[in-house]
LOMARFI-836226 format. One record per residue (C-alpha): residue number from 1; x, y negated, z negated. Coordinates in pm, 1 decimal, always signed. Layout:
+-----+----------+----------+----------+
: seq :        X :        Y :        Z :
+-----+----------+----------+----------+
: NUM :        X :        Y :        Z :
...
+-----+----------+----------+----------+
//
This chain:
+-----+----------+----------+----------+
: seq :        X :        Y :        Z :
+-----+----------+----------+----------+
:   1 :   +545.0 :  +3188.6 :  +3456.8 :
:   2 :   +674.9 :  +2985.2 :  +3161.9 :
:   3 :   +997.7 :  +2792.6 :  +3225.5 :
:   4 :  +1274.3 :  +2920.6 :  +2999.9 :
:   5 :  +1332.7 :  +2572.9 :  +2858.6 :
:   6 :   +968.0 :  +2549.7 :  +2748.5 :
:   7 :   +976.0 :  +2901.5 :  +2604.3 :
:   8 :  +1282.7 :  +2827.4 :  +2394.8 :
:   9 :  +1139.2 :  +2496.2 :  +2277.8 :
:  10 :   +802.1 :  +2644.5 :  +2176.8 :
:  11 :   +895.7 :  +2741.9 :  +1819.2 :
:  12 :   +969.5 :  +2376.9 :  +1747.1 :
:  13 :   +601.2 :  +2297.3 :  +1794.6 :
:  14 :   +512.0 :  +2540.3 :  +1515.6 :
:  15 :   +771.9 :  +2385.3 :  +1286.3 :
:  16 :   +613.2 :  +2039.9 :  +1304.6 :
:  17 :   +436.4 :  +1895.7 :   +997.9 :
:  18 :    +88.8 :  +2045.2 :   +983.5 :
:  19 :   -217.3 :  +1968.8 :   +771.8 :
:  20 :   -257.3 :  +2177.5 :   +457.6 :
:  21 :   -543.8 :  +2430.8 :   +448.0 :
:  22 :   -748.8 :  +2193.7 :   +233.0 :
:  23 :   -744.8 :  +1948.4 :   +523.4 :
:  24 :   -846.1 :  +2197.6 :   +794.9 :
:  25 :  -1214.3 :  +2260.6 :   +869.9 :
:  26 :  -1345.2 :  +2506.9 :  +1127.8 :
:  27 :  -1664.8 :  +2334.8 :  +1239.8 :
:  28 :  -1796.7 :  +2639.4 :  +1428.3 :
:  29 :  -1791.5 :  +2982.2 :  +1263.6 :
:  30 :  -2032.7 :  +3273.1 :  +1237.0 :
:  31 :  -2117.5 :  +3525.1 :   +969.1 :
:  32 :  -2232.1 :  +3881.9 :  +1026.0 :
:  33 :  -2603.6 :  +3956.2 :  +1050.7 :
:  34 :  -2736.8 :  +4151.8 :   +749.4 :
:  35 :  -2853.4 :  +4434.8 :   +976.6 :
:  36 :  -2488.0 :  +4528.0 :  +1026.9 :
:  37 :  -2385.8 :  +4790.0 :   +766.3 :
:  38 :  -2036.0 :  +4638.0 :   +761.1 :
:  39 :  -2159.5 :  +4286.5 :   +688.0 :
:  40 :  -1975.3 :  +4239.1 :   +357.5 :
:  41 :  -1646.0 :  +4369.9 :   +494.1 :
:  42 :  -1665.5 :  +4163.9 :   +812.0 :
:  43 :  -1748.5 :  +3842.9 :   +626.2 :
:  44 :  -1455.3 :  +3907.3 :   +393.2 :
:  45 :  -1234.2 :  +3961.1 :   +699.4 :
:  46 :  -1340.2 :  +3620.0 :   +830.2 :
:  47 :  -1218.9 :  +3451.7 :   +512.1 :
:  48 :   -898.6 :  +3655.7 :   +517.4 :
:  49 :   -829.4 :  +3545.1 :   +874.6 :
:  50 :   -889.8 :  +3183.6 :   +774.4 :
:  51 :   -640.7 :  +3225.7 :   +490.2 :
:  52 :   -374.0 :  +3355.5 :   +728.1 :
:  53 :   -428.2 :  +3069.1 :   +972.1 :
:  54 :   -441.1 :  +2791.0 :   +713.8 :
:  55 :   -811.8 :  +2710.0 :   +749.7 :
:  56 :   -961.0 :  +2573.9 :   +428.5 :
:  57 :  -1333.3 :  +2562.1 :   +507.6 :
:  58 :  -1557.9 :  +2723.2 :   +766.0 :
:  59 :  -1892.0 :  +2576.0 :   +875.3 :
:  60 :  -2092.3 :  +2893.8 :   +929.8 :
:  61 :  -2422.2 :  +3006.9 :  +1070.2 :
:  62 :  -2572.2 :  +3351.8 :  +1100.1 :
:  63 :  -2740.2 :  +3425.4 :  +1432.8 :
:  64 :  -3013.2 :  +3684.2 :  +1491.9 :
:  65 :  -2927.5 :  +3982.5 :  +1711.5 :
:  66 :  -3223.2 :  +3901.5 :  +1936.0 :
:  67 :  -3315.2 :  +3561.1 :  +2066.9 :
:  68 :  -3521.1 :  +3349.1 :  +2096.3 :
:  69 :  -3559.1 :  +3360.8 :  +1720.3 :
:  70 :  -3893.3 :  +3352.8 :  +1541.8 :
:  71 :  -3927.0 :  +3202.9 :  +1191.7 :
:  72 :  -3896.3 :  +3532.0 :  +1004.3 :
:  73 :  -3578.5 :  +3610.6 :  +1200.1 :
:  74 :  -3400.6 :  +3279.0 :  +1144.5 :
:  75 :  -3505.3 :  +3272.6 :   +777.6 :
:  76 :  -3332.8 :  +3606.8 :   +724.5 :
:  77 :  -3022.9 :  +3460.0 :   +888.6 :
:  78 :  -3025.4 :  +3144.6 :   +676.8 :
:  79 :  -3065.1 :  +3346.0 :   +357.7 :
:  80 :  -2760.3 :  +3549.0 :   +457.8 :
:  81 :  -2565.3 :  +3227.2 :   +512.1 :
:  82 :  -2675.3 :  +3094.1 :   +172.2 :
:  83 :  -2551.0 :  +3413.2 :     +6.5 :
:  84 :  -2213.3 :  +3371.7 :   +175.4 :
:  85 :  -2187.1 :  +3017.8 :    +37.1 :
:  86 :  -2228.0 :  +3168.3 :   -310.4 :
:  87 :  -1992.8 :  +3456.5 :   -240.0 :
:  88 :  -1715.1 :  +3231.3 :   -107.9 :
:  89 :  -1754.0 :  +2907.3 :   -305.7 :
:  90 :  -1577.8 :  +2611.9 :   -153.6 :
:  91 :  -1487.8 :  +2805.1 :   +160.0 :
:  92 :  -1818.2 :  +2843.8 :   +347.5 :
:  93 :  -2041.2 :  +2551.0 :   +446.0 :
:  94 :  -2383.5 :  +2639.0 :   +586.5 :
:  95 :  -2541.9 :  +2548.7 :   +917.4 :
:  96 :  -2919.1 :  +2605.2 :   +934.0 :
:  97 :  -3014.2 :  +2803.1 :  +1243.0 :
:  98 :  -3367.5 :  +2749.6 :  +1376.1 :
:  99 :  -3563.3 :  +2764.4 :  +1700.1 :
: 100 :  -3705.6 :  +2414.5 :  +1765.0 :
: 101 :  -3995.9 :  +2564.5 :  +1959.7 :
: 102 :  -4169.1 :  +2644.7 :  +1629.5 :
: 103 :  -4328.0 :  +2380.2 :  +1406.8 :
: 104 :  -4176.3 :  +2554.8 :  +1104.1 :
: 105 :  -3825.9 :  +2454.7 :  +1218.5 :
: 106 :  -3849.7 :  +2095.9 :  +1093.3 :
: 107 :  -3980.7 :  +2191.5 :   +748.8 :
: 108 :  -3721.3 :  +2466.7 :   +711.0 :
: 109 :  -3430.6 :  +2238.5 :   +798.5 :
: 110 :  -3554.6 :  +1969.1 :   +562.3 :
: 111 :  -3576.0 :  +2219.4 :   +276.4 :
: 112 :  -3239.3 :  +2380.3 :   +350.2 :
: 113 :  -3056.3 :  +2047.3 :   +367.2 :
: 114 :  -3227.4 :  +1870.0 :    +78.1 :
: 115 :  -3270.2 :  +2160.3 :   -162.9 :
: 116 :  -2993.0 :  +2403.7 :    -73.0 :
: 117 :  -2708.6 :  +2186.6 :    +51.6 :
: 118 :  -2692.0 :  +2301.0 :   +414.6 :
: 119 :  -2475.5 :  +2064.8 :   +620.7 :
: 120 :  -2679.9 :  +2045.2 :   +940.9 :
: 121 :  -2836.4 :  +2244.8 :  +1222.9 :
: 122 :  -2703.8 :  +2508.8 :  +1463.5 :
: 123 :  -2908.9 :  +2538.6 :  +1782.3 :
: 124 :  -2876.5 :  +2797.1 :  +2054.5 :
: 125 :  -3020.1 :  +2784.0 :  +2406.5 :
: 126 :  -3394.1 :  +2828.9 :  +2371.3 :
: 127 :  -3432.2 :  +2480.8 :  +2522.5 :
: 128 :  -3213.3 :  +2227.0 :  +2694.9 :
: 129 :  -3081.5 :  +1973.9 :  +2448.1 :
: 130 :  -3276.6 :  +1684.3 :  +2602.0 :
: 131 :  -3619.3 :  +1851.7 :  +2609.1 :
: 132 :  -3890.5 :  +1671.6 :  +2408.4 :
: 133 :  -3948.8 :  +1981.7 :  +2195.0 :
: 134 :  -3617.5 :  +1902.3 :  +2020.8 :
: 135 :  -3701.4 :  +1540.3 :  +1942.5 :
: 136 :  -3874.3 :  +1595.2 :  +1603.5 :
: 137 :  -3575.8 :  +1799.2 :  +1484.0 :
: 138 :  -3327.2 :  +1540.0 :  +1610.6 :
: 139 :  -3522.2 :  +1263.3 :  +1437.9 :
: 140 :  -3519.8 :  +1462.2 :  +1113.7 :
: 141 :  -3142.2 :  +1510.4 :  +1134.9 :
: 142 :  -3101.4 :  +1135.5 :  +1187.1 :
: 143 :  -3303.9 :  +1069.0 :   +870.4 :
: 144 :  -3111.8 :  +1333.2 :   +677.3 :
: 145 :  -2779.6 :  +1206.1 :   +817.7 :
: 146 :  -2662.3 :  +1552.2 :   +923.4 :
: 147 :  -2512.0 :  +1676.2 :  +1252.2 :
: 148 :  -2643.4 :  +1919.9 :  +1512.5 :
: 149 :  -2407.7 :  +2182.4 :  +1655.4 :
: 150 :  -2551.6 :  +2290.5 :  +1990.1 :
: 151 :  -2453.7 :  +2589.4 :  +2204.9 :
: 152 :  -2316.5 :  +2464.6 :  +2537.4 :
: 153 :  -2143.2 :  +2547.7 :  +2863.0 :
: 154 :  -2112.9 :  +2428.3 :  +3221.4 :
: 155 :  -2109.1 :  +2759.6 :  +3402.4 :
: 156 :  -2271.3 :  +2953.8 :  +3683.6 :
: 157 :  -2229.5 :  +3320.4 :  +3596.9 :
: 158 :  -2436.7 :  +3303.2 :  +3276.0 :
: 159 :  -2729.8 :  +3125.5 :  +3438.3 :
: 160 :  -2951.3 :  +3435.9 :  +3453.3 :
: 161 :  -2889.5 :  +3537.1 :  +3092.0 :
: 162 :  -2893.2 :  +3182.9 :  +2957.5 :
: 163 :  -3121.0 :  +2984.0 :  +3187.8 :
: 164 :  -3134.2 :  +2686.7 :  +2949.9 :
: 165 :  -2773.9 :  +2656.9 :  +2838.7 :
: 166 :  -2706.7 :  +2286.1 :  +2782.2 :
: 167 :  -2405.5 :  +2102.1 :  +2918.2 :
: 168 :  -2258.9 :  +1754.3 :  +2887.7 :
: 169 :  -2531.0 :  +1600.1 :  +3103.4 :
: 170 :  -2805.4 :  +1715.8 :  +2865.4 :
: 171 :  -2615.5 :  +1591.0 :  +2559.1 :
: 172 :  -2544.0 :  +1256.4 :  +2725.9 :
: 173 :  -2913.0 :  +1211.7 :  +2804.6 :
: 174 :  -3010.8 :  +1301.6 :  +2447.4 :
: 175 :  -2750.3 :  +1058.7 :  +2312.2 :
: 176 :  -2893.1 :   +774.8 :  +2522.9 :
: 177 :  -3232.2 :   +838.2 :  +2364.2 :
: 178 :  -3090.8 :   +887.6 :  +2012.6 :
: 179 :  -2753.1 :   +711.2 :  +1988.1 :
: 180 :  -2755.3 :   +743.6 :  +1608.8 :
: 181 :  -2771.9 :  +1125.6 :  +1620.5 :
: 182 :  -2456.3 :  +1325.9 :  +1543.5 :
: 183 :  -2444.5 :  +1585.1 :  +1822.9 :
: 184 :  -2164.9 :  +1840.2 :  +1861.3 :
: 185 :  -2115.9 :  +2003.2 :  +2201.6 :
: 186 :  -1996.1 :  +2353.2 :  +2115.0 :
: 187 :  -1701.6 :  +2564.5 :  +2232.6 :
: 188 :  -1542.3 :  +2370.8 :  +2517.8 :
: 189 :  -1325.2 :  +2681.5 :  +2569.4 :
: 190 :  -1614.8 :  +2924.4 :  +2572.8 :
: 191 :  -1604.9 :  +2967.0 :  +2949.9 :
: 192 :  -1704.1 :  +2756.3 :  +3247.2 :
: 193 :  -1578.2 :  +2425.7 :  +3379.0 :
: 194 :  -1436.0 :  +2257.2 :  +3068.2 :
: 195 :  -1292.0 :  +1968.9 :  +3266.7 :
: 196 :  -1637.6 :  +1881.2 :  +3402.5 :
: 197 :  -1783.3 :  +1913.6 :  +3053.6 :
: 198 :  -1532.6 :  +1673.2 :  +2900.6 :
: 199 :  -1582.8 :  +1413.7 :  +3172.1 :
: 200 :  -1962.6 :  +1440.7 :  +3147.2 :
: 201 :  -1936.9 :  +1315.1 :  +2787.1 :
: 202 :  -1731.5 :  +1003.9 :  +2865.6 :
: 203 :  -2027.0 :   +766.5 :  +2835.8 :
: 204 :  -2189.0 :   +932.2 :  +2532.9 :
: 205 :  -1981.6 :   +799.9 :  +2241.7 :
: 206 :  -2203.1 :   +958.6 :  +1974.9 :
: 207 :  -2144.4 :  +1312.5 :  +2106.7 :
: 208 :  -1857.7 :  +1516.5 :  +1961.0 :
: 209 :  -1680.3 :  +1808.9 :  +2122.9 :
: 210 :  -1555.1 :  +2120.1 :  +1946.9 :
: 211 :  -1242.6 :  +2296.6 :  +2068.5 :
: 212 :  -1351.8 :  +2655.2 :  +2006.4 :
: 213 :  -1355.7 :  +2948.7 :  +2243.8 :
: 214 :  -1145.5 :  +3232.6 :  +2380.1 :
: 215 :  -1038.6 :  +3063.1 :  +2705.5 :
: 216 :   -664.5 :  +2996.1 :  +2681.9 :
: 217 :   -623.3 :  +2737.9 :  +2958.4 :
: 218 :   -356.5 :  +2474.1 :  +2906.1 :
: 219 :   -436.7 :  +2106.4 :  +2871.3 :
: 220 :   -788.2 :  +2124.9 :  +2726.9 :
: 221 :   -715.9 :  +1933.5 :  +2406.9 :
: 222 :   -490.2 :  +1687.1 :  +2585.3 :
: 223 :   -759.5 :  +1601.0 :  +2843.7 :
: 224 :  -1025.4 :  +1572.0 :  +2573.3 :
: 225 :   -811.3 :  +1330.5 :  +2372.3 :
: 226 :   -725.9 :  +1119.1 :  +2678.2 :
: 227 :  -1086.1 :  +1109.3 :  +2799.8 :
: 228 :  -1292.4 :  +1090.1 :  +2479.5 :
: 229 :  -1042.3 :   +982.9 :  +2213.5 :
: 230 :   -923.1 :  +1194.4 :  +1922.4 :
: 231 :  -1201.2 :  +1062.6 :  +1698.2 :
: 232 :  -1461.3 :  +1262.4 :  +1893.3 :
: 233 :  -1285.0 :  +1600.1 :  +1889.6 :
: 234 :  -1351.7 :  +1865.5 :  +1622.0 :
: 235 :  -1153.0 :  +2180.3 :  +1551.0 :
: 236 :  -1359.9 :  +2494.1 :  +1588.9 :
: 237 :  -1294.5 :  +2863.7 :  +1643.9 :
: 238 :  -1631.1 :  +3032.0 :  +1713.8 :
: 239 :  -1456.4 :  +3353.4 :  +1602.8 :
: 240 :  -1168.6 :  +3312.4 :  +1854.9 :
: 241 :   -950.1 :  +3219.3 :  +1562.8 :
: 242 :   -591.0 :  +3272.7 :  +1671.8 :
: 243 :   -659.1 :  +3127.9 :  +2017.1 :
: 244 :   -828.3 :  +2821.9 :  +1871.6 :
: 245 :   -560.5 :  +2754.0 :  +1612.2 :
: 246 :   -285.5 :  +2808.8 :  +1867.8 :
: 247 :   -457.6 :  +2563.0 :  +2101.3 :
: 248 :   -433.4 :  +2287.2 :  +1839.0 :
: 249 :    -84.6 :  +2378.4 :  +1721.5 :
: 250 :    +50.6 :  +2376.1 :  +2075.0 :
: 251 :   -131.9 :  +2069.2 :  +2205.1 :
: 252 :    +95.7 :  +1786.1 :  +2314.6 :
: 253 :    -77.8 :  +1511.2 :  +2118.9 :
: 254 :    +20.0 :  +1271.9 :  +1841.7 :
: 255 :    +39.8 :  +1426.2 :  +1496.7 :
: 256 :   -210.2 :  +1171.2 :  +1365.4 :
: 257 :   -457.1 :  +1286.3 :  +1632.1 :
: 258 :   -395.2 :  +1650.9 :  +1545.3 :
: 259 :   -473.7 :  +1579.6 :  +1180.7 :
: 260 :   -795.9 :  +1401.7 :  +1273.0 :
: 261 :   -910.9 :  +1686.8 :  +1495.2 :
: 262 :   -824.2 :  +1964.0 :  +1250.7 :
: 263 :  -1041.0 :  +1828.1 :   +972.7 :
: 264 :  -1053.9 :  +1454.9 :   +916.0 :
: 265 :  -1320.7 :  +1394.2 :  +1181.9 :
: 266 :  -1548.1 :  +1665.0 :  +1042.8 :
: 267 :  -1506.4 :  +1523.6 :   +692.3 :
: 268 :  -1636.6 :  +1191.1 :   +822.6 :
: 269 :  -1948.1 :  +1359.8 :   +964.0 :
: 270 :  -2011.6 :  +1552.6 :   +644.4 :
: 271 :  -1969.2 :  +1238.9 :   +431.9 :
: 272 :  -2250.2 :  +1060.3 :   +616.4 :
: 273 :  -2502.0 :  +1278.6 :   +437.0 :
: 274 :  -2410.6 :  +1089.9 :   +118.3 :
: 275 :  -2420.9 :   +751.6 :   +287.7 :
: 276 :  -2044.6 :   +711.8 :   +322.3 :
+-----+----------+----------+----------+
//
């Protein structure tokens, strides 16, 4: 139940000053796999939804329909992402998706970042984030000065389907080994114990947290800001676009913190590639 006073006051939150679309970056978005016959229409719909919600740029990856991905599979995905960058200039930024279990992953990421302007790496759950198989890729991203967006969740009911889904403990351990790495713990609202996840990252100051996901619990952003500080929180949707934007619009935080989360923090990460 929502108290009537809170219900009547809610529209005021949406009337507050809000960053312009040029200042808003969705750090976690996905494009449609080319095997889908509706790919072009669905990708266009993603941009249209961003327009309606005031999102200026979307950091996108394309994921294969079957995982774990082999090189030929992730290369098809990355080519699709590169085409979307050309189709929607200035709107789509490209994450490189790879499987770190293959030696080709390091060379592919290096080429995509240096030659094709990809902004960093999107990893799924083939391995826990702190397994040694990831270390060469993490070291490359440190040299290239680009971030890693890593699938995450602290949950029980997905354990059979995702036996190596990483959580805050894995990212904290990786950050102790590589404190200079820019690691983004994905979709805090994707399901599972988000409060545990936030608290597990308290002592890993180089790990960022994205706010994406379909879970509509209250207080997620507020706890993240109190526990980690607004400088470590990134706005993301992971395709739950209205829920994710509503979460930031309705959060009871300072307007300066809201502005940082909605885009300023991600701009800082992206600028490091150019040594800024």
